[in-house]
C-alpha positions as CSV (number, residue, x, y, z in Angstrom):
1,M,25.3,16.4,25.7
2,L,22.6,18.1,27.7
3,F,20.5,18.5,24.5
4,H,20.9,14.8,23.8
5,N,19.8,13.9,27.3
6,V,16.7,16.2,27.0
7,I,15.7,14.6,23.7
8,T,16.2,11.1,25.2
9,L,14.1,11.9,28.3
10,A,11.4,13.4,26.0
11,V,11.3,10.2,24.0
12,F,11.2,8.0,27.1
13,A,8.4,10.2,28.5
14,Q,6.4,9.8,25.4
15,Q,6.8,6.0,25.6
16,A,5.8,6.0,29.2
17,V,2.6,7.8,28.4
18,S,1.9,5.5,25.6
19,H,2.3,2.5,27.9
20,A,0.1,4.1,30.5
21,V,-2.7,4.0,28.0
22,E,-4.2,0.5,27.7
23,K,-3.5,-1.0,24.3
24,N,-6.1,-3.0,22.5
25,R,-3.6,-5.2,20.6
26,G,-5.3,-8.5,21.0
27,P,-3.0,-11.0,22.8
28,A,-1.6,-10.3,26.2
29,L,2.1,-9.4,26.7
30,N,4.4,-12.2,27.7
31,Q,5.9,-10.7,30.8
32,D,8.6,-13.4,31.3
33,F,10.2,-12.6,27.9
34,S,9.6,-8.8,27.7
35,L,11.4,-5.7,28.7
36,P,8.6,-3.0,28.5
37,D,9.5,-0.9,31.5
38,L,13.2,0.0,31.1
39,I,12.4,3.6,32.0
40,Q,11.6,2.7,35.5
41,A,14.0,-0.2,35.9
42,K,17.3,0.2,37.8
43,K,18.4,-3.3,36.8
44,L,17.3,-5.9,34.3
45,P,15.1,-8.8,35.5
46,K,16.8,-12.1,36.3
47,T,15.3,-13.5,33.1
48,W,17.7,-11.3,31.1
49,A,21.5,-11.0,31.1
50,L,23.8,-8.2,29.8
51,G,27.0,-9.2,27.9
52,G,30.1,-7.4,26.8
53,Q,30.2,-3.6,27.6
54,A,26.4,-3.2,27.5
55,L,24.9,-1.2,30.4
56,L,21.5,0.0,31.6
57,E,21.6,3.8,31.5
58,E,18.8,6.4,31.7
59,G,16.0,3.9,30.9
60,R,17.7,2.2,28.0
61,V,20.3,-0.5,27.3
62,V,23.3,1.0,25.6
63,L,24.9,-1.9,23.8
64,T,28.0,0.1,22.5
65,P,28.6,2.9,25.0
66,K,32.1,3.9,23.7
67,K,34.3,3.6,20.7
68,A,35.2,0.0,19.6
69,T,32.9,-1.7,22.1
70,K,30.5,-4.7,22.0
71,G,27.4,-5.5,23.9
72,S,24.5,-7.9,24.1
73,V,21.2,-8.7,25.9
74,W,20.0,-12.3,26.0
75,S,16.9,-14.0,27.5
76,Q,17.9,-16.6,30.0
77,N,14.7,-18.6,29.9
78,E,13.9,-20.9,27.0
79,Y,10.9,-19.9,24.9
80,P,8.9,-23.0,23.7
81,L,7.6,-22.3,20.2
82,D,4.0,-23.4,20.0
83,N,2.1,-22.0,17.1
84,S,2.8,-18.3,16.6
85,F,4.5,-15.3,18.2
86,T,5.2,-11.6,17.7
87,A,8.4,-10.0,18.9
88,E,9.1,-6.2,18.8
89,W,12.6,-4.6,19.3
90,T,12.6,-0.8,19.8
91,I,16.1,0.3,18.9
92,R,18.1,3.4,18.0
93,S,21.5,4.3,16.5
94,T,23.3,7.6,17.3
95,N,26.6,9.4,17.1
96,H,27.6,8.1,13.6
97,Q,26.6,8.4,10.0
98,G,27.9,6.5,7.0
99,K,30.0,3.3,6.4
100,S,30.8,1.1,9.4
101,E,32.1,-2.4,9.9
102,G,29.8,-2.7,12.9
103,G,26.2,-3.5,13.1
104,L,23.2,-4.5,15.3
105,A,21.7,-8.0,15.1
106,M,18.4,-9.3,16.5
107,W,18.2,-13.1,17.2
108,F,15.6,-15.8,17.4
109,V,17.8,-18.9,17.8
110,G,17.7,-22.4,19.2
111,A,18.4,-22.5,23.0
112,K,20.6,-25.6,22.7
113,G,23.1,-24.4,20.2
114,A,26.7,-23.4,20.9
115,V,27.1,-19.7,21.8
116,D,30.0,-17.6,20.6
117,T,30.5,-13.9,19.9
118,E,32.1,-13.9,16.5
119,L,29.3,-12.5,14.4
120,Y,28.4,-8.9,15.5
121,N,29.0,-10.1,19.1
122,G,26.5,-12.9,18.5
123,P,26.8,-16.6,17.5
124,S,28.5,-17.3,14.1
125,K,26.9,-20.8,14.2
126,F,23.2,-20.6,15.1
127,D,20.0,-22.5,14.5
128,G,17.4,-20.0,13.7
129,L,17.0,-16.5,12.4
130,Q,19.2,-13.4,12.5
131,L,18.0,-9.9,11.5
132,L,21.0,-7.7,10.8
133,I,21.0,-3.9,10.6
134,D,24.2,-2.4,9.2
135,N,25.7,0.0,6.7
136,N,28.7,-1.9,5.4
137,G,27.2,-3.3,2.2
138,A,27.2,-2.0,-1.3
139,L,23.6,-0.8,-0.8
140,G,24.1,1.3,2.3
141,G,21.9,1.0,5.3
142,T,19.8,-2.2,5.2
143,L,18.0,-4.7,7.2
144,R,18.9,-8.3,6.2
145,A,17.6,-11.7,7.2
146,H,19.8,-14.8,7.6
147,L,18.8,-18.4,8.3
148,N,21.1,-21.1,9.6
149,D,20.7,-24.7,10.8
150,G,23.7,-24.6,13.1
151,N,26.1,-26.3,10.6
152,K,27.5,-23.4,8.7
153,Q,29.7,-20.8,10.3
154,L,29.1,-17.2,9.1
155,T,31.4,-14.2,9.3
156,S,30.8,-10.5,8.9
157,S,32.6,-10.5,5.5
158,D,30.5,-13.3,3.8
159,V,27.2,-12.9,5.6
160,Y,25.7,-10.9,2.8
161,G,25.9,-13.9,0.5
162,D,23.4,-15.8,2.8
163,T,20.8,-13.1,2.8
164,F,17.4,-14.5,1.9
165,A,15.4,-11.2,2.3
166,S,16.3,-7.5,2.8
167,C,15.1,-4.0,2.6
168,L,16.7,-0.5,2.6
169,L,16.7,1.2,6.0
170,A,18.0,4.6,7.0
171,Y,18.6,4.1,10.7
172,Q,21.8,5.9,11.7
173,D,22.2,9.0,13.8
174,S,18.6,9.5,14.7
175,T,17.1,10.5,18.0
176,V,13.8,8.9,17.0
177,P,13.8,5.1,17.7
178,L,12.4,2.6,15.3
179,T,10.5,-0.6,16.0
180,V,11.3,-3.9,14.3
181,R,8.5,-6.4,14.4
182,L,9.0,-10.1,13.7
183,T,5.8,-12.2,13.2
184,Y,5.6,-15.9,12.8
185,D,2.4,-18.0,12.4
186,S,2.7,-21.7,11.5
187,S,-1.1,-22.0,11.2
188,D,-1.1,-19.4,8.4
189,N,1.0,-21.5,6.1
190,H,4.1,-20.6,8.1
191,L,3.8,-16.8,7.6
192,L,7.1,-15.0,8.4
193,K,6.8,-11.2,8.3
194,V,9.2,-8.4,9.3
195,Q,8.0,-4.8,9.6
196,V,9.7,-1.6,10.6
197,D,7.4,1.0,12.1
198,N,4.4,-0.9,10.5
199,R,6.0,-0.8,7.1
200,V,6.6,-4.2,5.5
201,C,10.3,-5.0,5.0
202,F,9.6,-8.6,3.7
203,Q,7.1,-11.4,4.0
204,T,7.4,-15.1,3.1
205,R,5.9,-18.5,3.7
206,M,9.0,-20.4,2.7
207,V,10.4,-20.6,6.2
208,K,9.4,-23.2,8.8
209,F,10.8,-23.1,12.3
210,P,11.1,-26.5,14.1
211,I,9.1,-27.0,17.3
212,Q,11.7,-26.5,19.9
213,S,13.0,-24.1,22.5
214,Y,14.4,-20.7,21.4
215,K,16.1,-17.7,22.9
216,F,15.6,-14.0,22.0
217,G,18.5,-11.6,22.0
218,I,20.1,-8.5,20.6
219,T,23.8,-7.9,20.0
220,A,25.9,-5.1,18.6
221,E,29.4,-3.8,17.9
222,N,30.6,-0.5,16.6
223,A,34.0,-1.4,15.2
224,D,36.3,1.6,15.2
225,N,33.7,4.4,15.6
226,E,31.5,5.8,18.3
227,E,28.2,4.6,16.9
228,S,25.9,4.0,19.9
229,F,23.4,1.1,19.5
230,E,20.6,1.2,22.0
231,L,17.7,-1.1,23.0
232,L,14.8,0.9,24.4
233,E,12.2,-1.8,24.6
234,F,11.4,-5.5,23.9
235,E,8.0,-7.0,23.8
236,L,6.9,-10.5,23.1
237,Y,3.4,-11.8,22.4
238,D,2.4,-15.5,22.1
239,S,0.2,-14.9,19.0
240,V,-0.2,-12.5,16.1
241,L,-0.9,-8.8,16.6
242,E,-3.5,-6.9,14.6
243,E,-0.7,-4.6,13.4
244,S,1.1,-7.6,11.9
245,L,-1.9,-8.3,9.6
246,L,-1.8,-4.8,8.0
247,P,-1.8,-5.2,4.2
248,N,1.3,-4.5,2.3
249,V,0.5,-0.9,1.3
250,N,3.5,0.5,3.1
251,V,6.2,-1.7,1.6
252,M,9.7,-0.5,2.3
253,E,12.1,0.2,-0.5
254,Q,13.9,-2.8,-1.8
255,P,17.5,-3.0,-3.1
256,R,18.1,-2.5,-6.8
257,F,21.0,-3.5,-8.9
258,V,22.7,-0.8,-11.0
259,T,25.7,-0.8,-13.3
260,K,27.8,2.0,-14.7
261,V,27.4,2.3,-18.5
262,I,29.6,4.5,-20.7
263,N,28.1,6.0,-23.9
264,Q,30.5,5.2,-26.7
265,K,29.5,8.2,-28.7
266,T,29.6,10.9,-26.0
267,G,31.8,9.2,-23.4
268,E,29.3,10.1,-20.6
269,E,28.8,7.8,-17.7
270,E,25.3,6.9,-16.4
271,L,23.9,4.4,-13.9
272,V,21.5,1.9,-15.4
273,E,19.3,-0.4,-13.3
274,K,20.0,-4.1,-14.1
275,T,18.3,-7.3,-13.1
276,A,20.1,-10.0,-11.1
277,L,20.2,-12.1,-14.2
278,E,22.0,-9.4,-16.2
279,M,24.4,-8.8,-13.3
280,N,25.4,-12.5,-13.4
281,G,26.6,-12.3,-17.0
282,G,23.5,-13.0,-19.0
283,A,21.3,-15.9,-19.7
284,D,24.2,-18.1,-21.0
285,S,25.8,-18.2,-17.5
286,V,22.6,-19.2,-15.7
287,S,22.1,-22.8,-14.7
288,N,18.9,-24.7,-13.9
289,L,19.6,-24.3,-10.2
290,D,19.9,-20.5,-10.6
291,L,16.6,-20.4,-12.4
292,L,15.0,-22.5,-9.7
293,L,16.3,-20.2,-7.0
294,K,15.1,-17.2,-8.9
295,L,11.7,-18.7,-9.3
296,N,11.6,-19.4,-5.6
297,R,12.4,-15.8,-4.9
298,I,9.7,-14.7,-7.3
299,E,7.2,-17.0,-5.6
300,G,8.2,-15.5,-2.3
301,K,7.6,-12.0,-3.6
302,V,4.2,-13.0,-5.0
303,L,3.2,-14.5,-1.7
304,A,4.5,-11.4,0.1
305,N,2.0,-9.2,-1.7
306,D,-1.3,-9.0,0.0
307,I,-4.1,-8.9,-2.6
308,G,-6.9,-8.2,-0.1
309,M,-7.4,-4.5,-1.1
310,L,-7.2,-5.5,-4.8
311,S,-9.7,-8.3,-4.4
312,K,-12.0,-5.9,-2.5
313,T,-11.8,-3.3,-5.3
314,I,-12.5,-6.0,-7.9
315,D,-15.6,-7.1,-6.0
316,E,-16.9,-3.6,-5.9
317,L,-16.4,-3.2,-9.6
318,I,-18.2,-6.4,-10.2
319,Q,-21.1,-5.2,-8.1
320,I,-21.3,-1.9,-10.0
321,Q,-21.1,-3.7,-13.3
322,T,-24.0,-6.1,-12.2
323,L,-26.1,-3.1,-11.2
324,Q,-25.5,-1.4,-14.5
325,S,-26.3,-4.6,-16.4
326,R,-29.6,-4.8,-14.6
327,K,-30.5,-1.2,-15.5
328,L,-29.5,-1.8,-19.1
329,D,-31.8,-4.9,-19.2
330,K,-34.7,-2.7,-17.9
331,V,-34.0,-0.2,-20.7
332,I,-33.9,-2.9,-23.3
333,A,-37.1,-4.5,-22.0
334,L,-38.8,-1.1,-22.0
335,F,-37.8,-0.4,-25.7
336,A,-38.9,-4.0,-26.6
337,S,-42.3,-3.4,-25.1
338,R,-42.8,-0.3,-27.2
339,K,-42.1,-1.9,-30.5
340,S,-45.0,-2.5,-32.8
341,S,-45.7,-5.8,-34.4
342,S,-43.5,-6.8,-37.4
343,G,-44.2,-5.4,-40.8
344,Q,-44.9,-7.1,-44.1
345,D,-41.2,-8.0,-44.6
346,G,-40.8,-9.4,-41.2
347,E,-38.9,-6.4,-39.9
348,D,-39.9,-4.4,-36.9
349,S,-41.5,-1.1,-37.7
350,E,-40.0,2.1,-36.5
351,V,-40.3,2.7,-32.7
352,V,-42.2,5.8,-31.9
353,D,-42.1,7.1,-28.3
354,E,-45.7,8.0,-27.2
355,S,-44.3,11.0,-25.2
356,F,-43.3,12.8,-28.4
357,K,-46.7,12.5,-30.3
358,E,-48.2,15.6,-28.7
359,F,-45.0,17.5,-29.3
360,F,-45.1,16.5,-33.0
361,K,-48.8,17.6,-33.2
362,M,-47.9,21.0,-31.7
363,D,-45.1,21.3,-34.3
364,E,-47.5,20.5,-37.1
365,K,-49.9,23.2,-35.9
366,L,-47.1,25.8,-35.7
367,E,-46.0,24.8,-39.2
368,K,-49.6,25.4,-40.5
369,L,-49.7,28.8,-38.9
370,L,-46.4,29.8,-40.4
371,L,-47.6,28.6,-43.9
372,E,-50.8,30.6,-43.4
373,Q,-48.9,33.7,-42.5
374,Q,-46.7,33.2,-45.5
375,R,-49.8,32.8,-47.8
376,I,-51.3,36.0,-46.4
377,R,-48.1,37.9,-47.0
378,D,-47.9,36.7,-50.6
379,A,-51.6,37.7,-51.1
380,S,-50.9,41.1,-49.6
381,K,-48.0,41.6,-52.0
382,Q,-50.2,40.8,-55.0
383,N,-53.0,43.0,-53.8
384,S,-50.6,45.9,-53.1
385,F,-50.5,46.6,-56.8
386,G,-54.3,47.2,-56.9
387,E,-55.9,50.5,-56.4
388,N,-58.0,49.8,-53.3
389,G,-56.4,46.8,-51.7
390,G,-53.0,47.9,-50.8
391,P,-53.4,49.8,-47.6
392,H,-56.2,47.6,-46.3
393,I,-54.3,44.3,-46.8
394,D,-51.1,45.8,-45.2
395,E,-53.1,46.8,-42.1
396,I,-54.7,43.4,-41.8
397,V,-51.3,41.7,-42.2
398,R,-49.7,44.0,-39.6
399,K,-52.5,43.3,-37.0
400,L,-52.4,39.6,-37.8
401,T,-48.7,39.6,-37.2
402,I,-49.1,41.4,-33.9
403,W,-51.6,38.8,-32.7
404,L,-49.8,35.8,-34.1
405,M,-46.3,36.4,-32.7
406,P,-47.3,36.3,-29.0
407,L,-49.4,33.3,-29.7
408,V,-46.5,31.5,-31.4
409,A,-44.2,32.4,-28.5
410,V,-46.7,31.0,-26.0
411,M,-47.2,27.8,-28.0
412,M,-43.4,27.3,-28.3
413,V,-43.0,27.7,-24.5
414,M,-45.9,25.3,-23.9
415,A,-44.3,22.8,-26.3
416,Y,-40.9,23.1,-24.6
417,Y,-42.3,22.4,-21.1
418,T,-44.5,19.6,-22.4
419,F,-41.4,18.0,-23.9
420,K,-39.4,18.4,-20.6
421,I,-42.3,17.0,-18.5
422,R,-42.5,14.0,-20.8
423,Q,-38.8,13.4,-20.5
424,E,-38.9,13.5,-16.7
425,I,-41.8,11.0,-16.7
426,V,-39.9,8.6,-19.0
427,K,-36.8,8.9,-16.8
428,T,-38.8,8.2,-13.7
429,K,-40.3,5.0,-15.3
430,L,-36.9,3.8,-16.4
431,L,-35.5,4.2,-12.8
């Protein structure tokens, strides 16, 4: 218990330091609908009300302090939705790991609706949005989003069937809190985005909130275990934060459908990922309405993927390709300018680079010297059979060879450097 308190105080101290530093987040904090200073607060402001067994303890609101408890925190003022807003809940779950019939729900619901506590200690009939965090589904720990217009009553047993977006979330038994950010911007084609610690859970433009008054809240229940749901901070901004516009490079892992397949030959069992279409029994069991709903979900996923980074990369590739095309055009123009006039058959004559002419001349001179040396050797061999010419011719050939070899080496070196200098000049002209 002492260790748990030390960790909690350390986390709160870190948050206090972070709040002491001025944040450049763009819009100002809405103080009337925020709870940023729970560490120093001895009681909640009058604009907020605790419900159930929730209590303010050691700088945080403990929604479920004991086993089989319920708790809630609701804003008392009505928030008039204008154009956009950003809400951030900093929460934590401790003392339990694994399946649980309990859960924690964050709410953005109409202020005029009927209020009950049937759904995770929150309203089962609501007009707005519920973000549910629990570990009672087939996929384990998840964050799920549910919409309602106030006409349908939801229960904890069938709420999963009304999920319109979700992501996997490992949240249980952690001393490190996580921040759930809800962003809505009607001017940006009704952008609705949910992030967890700056990672994108889901994003859509298919949801439109009516212009009316709303309330923010958070509720929780822990069923028959000692899972402790805590609210460490709540912040509300009347516009979109810079962090909300981060591209979707940190998308959270999404649920996948798997089915158990038995190999008829070996009898081994394996889990195979299946699509939602295959899980529903194949194409024969899918109606036009099912296809329309699936296309709507696909459209939402397409809209959820920011292509800003991809578009920027494509623009850079286009610029590089344009630059290379210009350089290639210069090379083609240079070669075209060096072509001689057409021949008798109307075809262009062979292109000869002027920079190689002197090198070719040097090569011809070396070839003549080698031929002359070979001729002298042949003559010396013929004269070697004479009586007086042998020794004299051999001596001449030997001396001539001694003098010619350094000369050939020097000329080869000069030819090589002449060729390299010409190449560098040509490259400089091309650039």
